[in-house]
C-alpha positions as CSV (number, residue, x, y, z in Angstrom):
1,X,90.5,-102.3,-12.7
2,X,88.3,-102.6,-9.7
3,X,87.7,-99.5,-7.5
4,X,87.0,-100.1,-3.9
5,X,84.7,-97.9,-1.7
6,X,87.6,-95.9,-0.1
7,X,89.0,-94.9,-3.5
8,X,85.5,-93.9,-4.6
9,X,85.1,-91.6,-1.6
10,X,88.5,-90.0,-2.2
11,X,87.6,-89.4,-5.9
12,X,84.2,-87.9,-4.9
13,X,85.9,-85.6,-2.4
14,X,88.5,-84.5,-4.9
15,X,85.8,-83.9,-7.5
16,X,83.7,-81.9,-5.1
17,X,86.6,-79.8,-3.9
18,X,87.6,-79.2,-7.5
19,X,84.1,-78.0,-8.4
20,X,84.0,-75.6,-5.4
21,X,87.4,-74.2,-6.2
22,X,86.3,-73.6,-9.8
23,X,83.2,-71.9,-8.6
24,X,85.0,-69.7,-6.1
25,X,87.7,-68.6,-8.6
26,X,85.2,-67.9,-11.4
27,X,83.0,-65.8,-9.0
28,X,86.0,-63.9,-7.7
29,X,87.5,-63.0,-11.1
30,X,84.3,-62.2,-13.1
31,X,83.5,-58.5,-13.2
32,X,79.8,-59.4,-13.6
33,X,79.7,-60.4,-9.9
34,X,81.6,-57.3,-8.6
35,X,79.9,-56.2,-5.4
36,X,80.6,-53.1,-3.5
37,X,79.5,-51.8,-0.2
38,X,76.3,-49.7,-0.4
39,X,78.3,-46.6,0.5
40,X,82.0,-46.0,0.5
41,X,82.4,-44.8,4.1
42,X,80.1,-47.4,5.6
43,X,81.9,-47.6,9.0
44,X,82.0,-43.8,9.5
45,X,78.3,-43.6,8.7
46,X,77.7,-46.4,11.3
47,X,79.3,-44.2,14.0
48,X,76.8,-41.3,13.4
49,X,73.8,-43.7,13.4
50,X,72.4,-42.4,16.7
51,X,72.4,-38.8,15.5
52,X,70.4,-40.0,12.5
53,X,67.9,-41.7,14.8
54,X,67.5,-38.4,16.7
55,X,67.1,-36.4,13.5
56,X,64.3,-38.8,12.3
57,X,62.6,-38.5,15.7
58,X,62.7,-34.7,15.4
59,X,61.2,-34.9,11.9
60,X,58.4,-37.2,13.1
61,X,57.6,-34.8,15.9
62,X,56.8,-32.0,13.4
63,X,53.2,-31.1,12.7
64,X,53.7,-32.1,9.1
65,X,56.8,-33.9,7.8
66,X,58.5,-33.6,4.5
67,X,56.5,-35.2,1.6
68,X,57.4,-36.1,-2.0
69,X,55.4,-36.8,-5.0
70,X,56.2,-37.8,-8.6
71,X,55.3,-35.3,-11.2
72,X,55.9,-35.1,-15.0
73,X,58.9,-32.8,-14.3
74,X,60.5,-35.1,-11.7
75,X,60.2,-35.5,-8.0
76,X,58.6,-32.6,-6.0
77,X,59.8,-32.5,-2.4
78,X,57.4,-30.5,-0.2
79,X,58.6,-29.0,3.1
80,X,56.2,-28.2,5.9
81,X,54.1,-25.0,5.2
82,X,54.3,-23.7,8.7
83,X,58.1,-23.2,8.5
84,X,59.9,-20.1,7.1
85,X,61.5,-21.1,3.8
86,X,64.7,-18.9,4.2
87,X,65.7,-20.8,7.4
88,X,65.6,-24.3,5.8
89,X,69.1,-25.5,4.9
90,X,70.5,-28.9,4.0
91,X,70.9,-31.5,1.3
92,X,68.8,-34.0,-0.6
93,X,70.8,-37.2,-1.4
94,X,69.4,-39.8,-3.8
95,X,71.2,-43.0,-4.3
96,X,70.5,-46.0,-6.5
97,X,71.3,-49.3,-4.8
98,X,71.9,-51.0,-8.1
99,X,74.4,-48.5,-9.5
100,X,76.4,-46.1,-7.3
101,X,77.5,-44.1,-10.4
102,X,73.9,-42.7,-10.6
103,X,74.0,-41.3,-7.0
104,X,73.8,-37.5,-6.6
105,X,73.2,-34.8,-4.0
106,X,71.3,-31.5,-4.3
107,X,71.7,-28.7,-1.9
108,X,68.4,-27.4,-0.5
109,X,67.7,-23.9,-1.9
110,X,64.1,-22.9,-1.7
111,X,62.0,-20.0,-2.9
112,X,58.8,-21.6,-1.8
113,X,58.1,-24.8,0.2
114,X,58.8,-27.0,-2.8
115,X,62.0,-28.4,-4.2
116,X,62.0,-30.1,-7.7
117,X,64.5,-32.8,-8.5
118,X,64.6,-32.9,-12.4
119,X,63.4,-35.8,-14.3
120,X,66.5,-35.9,-16.4
121,X,68.6,-37.0,-13.4
122,X,66.4,-39.9,-12.5
123,X,66.0,-43.3,-14.2
124,X,63.0,-45.6,-13.6
125,X,63.4,-48.0,-10.7
126,X,64.3,-47.9,-7.0
127,X,65.9,-45.0,-5.3
128,X,66.7,-44.2,-1.7
129,X,66.1,-40.6,-0.8
130,X,67.7,-39.0,2.3
131,X,66.7,-35.4,3.1
132,X,69.1,-34.1,5.8
133,X,68.0,-30.5,6.8
134,X,68.1,-28.0,9.6
135,X,65.6,-25.3,10.7
136,X,66.5,-22.9,13.6
137,X,69.5,-25.0,14.5
138,X,67.4,-28.1,14.9
139,X,68.3,-31.1,12.7
140,X,65.9,-33.3,10.8
141,X,66.2,-36.3,8.6
142,X,63.7,-37.9,6.2
143,X,64.6,-41.3,4.7
144,X,62.5,-43.3,2.3
145,X,62.9,-45.9,-0.5
146,X,61.0,-44.8,-3.5
147,X,60.1,-46.2,-6.9
148,X,60.4,-43.7,-9.7
């Protein structure tokens, strides 16, 4: 049987479309390729984006900003020394981009200018840390991607 060039083009198109359909169906049904949004309420967070920019600007205007360092006990978050500890309120949110089940939030409760995030809650790898805090009714935000 002789196949002319028109039939060969149709066979090539059908083969290509079949391959693409197999690829799309296998990617859509395989749990290995299950991708979620980075955060659940992505669109609500987008609406408060300008307030986050203002909070970050306030934090950068401080004489010293929040710092962190890795210790053998975990991550030590250091708040500015010139501020009164009892007036600092807020939360520390750590999320793991690779696994949202490891995300957690810690309320800021200080007895000195340091807050320790225990080592047993942290796995090695990349974390995003967001420290959203207030002092004298002024809001501040510290964001950074860290490798633990």
